[in-house]
C-alpha positions in Angstrom: 0.0 0.0 0.0 2.8 2.4 0.9 4.4 1.9 -2.6 1.1 2.8 -4.3 0.8 5.9 -2.2 4.3 6.9 -3.1 3.8 6.2 -6.7 0.5 8.1 -6.8 2.4 11.0 -5.1 4.6 10.9 -8.2 1.5 11.2 -10.4 0.5 14.3 -8.4 3.9 15.9 -8.5 4.4 15.4 -12.2 0.9 16.6 -13.0 -0.4 13.3 -14.4 -3.1 13.1 -11.8 -4.4 16.6 -12.5 -4.6 15.9 -16.3 -6.5 12.7 -15.8 -8.7 13.1 -12.8 -9.4 16.8 -13.0 -9.1 17.6 -16.7 -10.2 14.0 -17.6 -7.6 13.6 -20.4 -6.8 9.9 -21.0 -5.1 7.9 -23.7 -7.8 5.4 -24.8 -7.0 2.4 -27.0 -9.3 0.3 -29.1 -12.3 -0.7 -27.0 -12.6 -4.5 -26.3 -15.3 -6.6 -27.9 -18.3 -7.8 -25.9 -16.8 -11.4 -25.7 -13.5 -10.1 -24.4 -15.3 -8.0 -21.8 -17.4 -10.9 -20.6 -14.3 -13.1 -20.4 -12.5 -10.5 -18.4 -15.3 -9.9 -16.0 -15.9 -13.6 -15.2 -12.2 -14.4 -15.1 -11.5 -11.4 -12.8 -14.3 -12.5 -10.4 -13.1 -16.1 -10.3 -9.5 -15.2 -9.8 -10.3 -12.8 -6.9 -12.5 -15.5 -5.3 -9.8 -18.1 -5.8 -7.2 -15.9 -4.2 -9.4 -15.1 -1.2 -10.6 -18.7 -0.6 -7.1 -20.0 -1.1 -5.7 -17.8 1.6 -8.6 -18.8 3.9 -7.9 -22.5 3.3 -4.2 -21.9 4.1 -5.0 -19.8 7.2 -8.5 -20.6 8.3 -10.3 -18.3 10.6 -13.8 -18.2 12.1 -16.3 -16.7 9.6 -19.7 -15.2 10.3 -21.1 -17.4 7.6 -19.9 -20.6 6.0 -17.3 -23.1 7.2 -14.1 -24.7 6.0 -16.0 -27.3 3.9 -18.2 -24.8 2.1 -15.2 -22.5 1.4 -13.3 -25.5 0.0 -16.1 -26.4 -2.4 -16.4 -22.7 -3.4 -12.7 -22.8 -4.2 -13.2 -25.9 -6.3 -16.1 -24.3 -8.2 -14.2 -21.1 -8.9 -11.3 -23.2 -10.0 -13.4 -25.0 -12.6 -14.9 -21.7 -13.8 -11.5 -20.0 -14.1 -10.1 -23.0 -16.0 -13.0 -23.2 -18.4 -12.9 -19.5 -19.2 -9.1 -19.4 -19.4 -9.2 -22.2 -21.9 -12.1 -20.4 -23.8 -10.1 -17.1 -23.8 -7.0 -18.8 -25.2 -9.1 -20.5 -27.8 -10.9 -17.3 -28.8 -7.5 -15.5 -29.0 -6.4 -17.9 -31.8 -9.7 -18.6 -33.7 -11.3 -15.2 -33.5 -11.6 -13.4 -36.9 -9.6 -10.4 -35.5 -6.7 -12.7 -34.5 -6.1 -11.1 -31.1 -3.0 -13.3 -30.5 -1.1 -11.0 -32.9 -1.5 -8.2 -30.4 1.0 -10.0 -28.2 3.7 -10.5 -30.9 6.9 -8.9 -29.7 8.6 -6.8 -32.4 11.8 -4.8 -32.7 9.8 -1.6 -32.0 8.6 -3.2 -28.8 12.2 -4.1 -27.8 13.2 -0.5 -28.3 10.2 0.7 -26.3 11.0 -1.4 -23.2 13.4 1.1 -21.5 11.3 4.2 -22.4 8.2 2.5 -21.0 10.0 1.6 -17.7 11.3 5.2 -17.5 7.7 6.5 -17.8 6.4 4.3 -14.9 9.3 5.4 -12.6 8.8 9.1 -13.6 12.0 9.5 -15.6 10.0 10.3 -18.7 6.8 12.3 -19.2 5.2 9.9 -21.7 5.6 6.4 -23.0 5.8 5.3 -26.6 2.5 3.8 -28.0 3.8 1.3 -30.5 0.8 -1.1 -30.3 -2.4 -1.7 -28.4 -0.3 -3.2 -25.6 3.0 -1.8 -24.5 6.0 -4.2 -24.3 5.7 -4.8 -20.6 2.0 -5.7 -21.0 2.8 -8.0 -23.8 5.4 -9.8 -21.7 3.1 -10.1 -18.7 -0.3 -10.7 -20.3 1.0 -12.7 -23.3 3.5 -14.9 -21.6 4.0 -14.7 -17.8 0.3 -14.8 -16.8 -0.7 -17.6 -19.1 2.3 -19.7 -18.0 1.5 -19.2 -14.3 -2.2 -19.8 -14.9 -1.4 -23.2 -16.5 1.0 -23.9 -13.5 -1.7 -22.9 -11.0 -4.4 -25.1 -12.8 -2.0 -28.0 -13.0 -0.9 -27.8 -9.3 -4.4 -27.3 -8.1 -5.8 -30.3 -9.9 -2.7 -32.3 -8.8 -3.6 -31.6 -5.2 -7.2 -32.6 -5.8 -6.3 -35.8 -7.7 -2.9 -36.6 -6.1 -2.8 -40.4 -6.6 -3.6 -40.0 -10.3 -1.5 -36.9 -11.1 1.5 -37.1 -8.8 2.4 -40.8 -9.1 5.3 -39.9 -11.3 6.8 -37.7 -8.6 6.8 -40.3 -5.9 10.2 -41.9 -6.8 11.7 -38.4 -7.0 10.4 -37.1 -3.7 10.2 -40.2 -1.6 6.5 -40.4 -1.2 3.1 -39.1 -2.2 2.7 -36.8 0.8 6.1 -35.2 0.2 5.1 -34.7 -3.4 1.9 -33.0 -2.2 4.0 -30.7 0.0 6.1 -29.5 -2.9 3.0 -29.1 -5.1 1.1 -27.2 -2.4 4.0 -24.9 -1.9 4.2 -24.1 -5.6 0.4 -23.6 -5.7 0.7 -21.2 -2.7 3.5 -19.2 -4.3 1.7 -18.7 -7.6 -1.4 -17.6 -5.6 0.6 -14.8 -4.0 2.0 -13.8 -7.4 -1.6 -13.4 -8.7 -2.5 -11.4 -5.6 0.4 -9.1 -6.2 -0.3 -8.9 -9.9 -4.0 -8.1 -9.4 -3.1 -5.3 -6.9 -0.7 -3.7 -9.4 -3.1 -4.4 -12.3 -6.0 -2.7 -10.6 -3.9 0.3 -9.4 -2.5 0.9 -13.0 -6.0 0.4 -14.5 -7.3 3.2 -12.3 -4.4 5.6 -12.7 -3.6 4.9 -16.3 -6.8 4.0 -18.0 -9.8 4.6 -15.8 -12.3 5.2 -18.7 -11.2 1.9 -20.2 -11.7 0.2 -16.9 -15.2 1.7 -16.5 -16.1 0.6 -20.0 -14.8 -2.9 -19.5 -16.8 -3.6 -16.3 -19.7 -1.2 -16.4 -20.2 -0.6 -20.1 -19.9 3.2 -19.9 -18.5 4.3 -23.2 -15.9 7.1 -23.4 -16.4 9.8 -26.0 -14.0 12.3 -27.7 -14.3 15.6 -25.9 -11.8 18.1 -24.5 -8.2 18.9 -25.4 -5.6 16.1 -25.9 -2.6 15.6 -23.7 0.0 17.3 -25.8 2.9 15.7 -24.0 1.9 12.3 -25.2 0.2 13.4 -28.5 3.3 12.8 -30.5 3.3 9.1 -29.5 -0.3 8.3 -30.6 -1.1 5.8 -33.2 -4.3 5.0 -35.1 -7.0 3.9 -32.6 -5.8 6.0 -29.7 -7.9 8.9 -28.7 -7.8 11.5 -25.9 -11.2 11.8 -24.5 -13.4 13.1 -21.7 -15.7 10.7 -20.2 -19.5 10.8 -20.7 -21.2 9.0 -17.8 -24.5 9.2 -19.6 -23.3 7.0 -22.4 -23.9 3.3 -21.5 -23.2 0.1 -23.4 -23.7 -2.8 -20.9 
């Protein structure tokens, strides 16, 4: 929390907060389709529920409603939902007519934009280069790191649920099924904390860097082109990026 307060203090000092939250000038990329919005909503809810129930199962406390067994089965249900929608999102990325997977292709321009993007986030630059719909850091995280860890979390989760069937190969290496479960549970636990950290950073940056996009994604309020552009970043815009004020009366749920 302290890091977010310090970072937002940087937004205030550099004038970014004033431009966005007072003048309401934002850099808005291509709006997501209805399918992608639905996937994002359901996946976000299931991941948040999995993180919360996972921590509870690791450190159980007395709850005003429910008990350990009900929370455990809620965790299982959310795991199935997250797995199904993750698989559907990956499938849609490759079979969709718009070929969304191409948005995560890493090019030479992305490689050159890595350092300027990092400088922007640590306030060593006033703007970041817009070379594609996702910046190079987003491509690395959303296109590679998160899917890899999601597969790892799914695999370790089901391995804990069906240990005799899925961890038999590890018994000769670890010296027993229970020891194999300990290693698997530890990996599952670590990845859970990564997702908690990732979600906190993701939500913070969504609010401070693209609040209109966040509101459209979850609440269907469509941003419209009004007001003056942010001239510091205007030189870095590409087709599909607009600088807009937000019209709360425009809804598309």
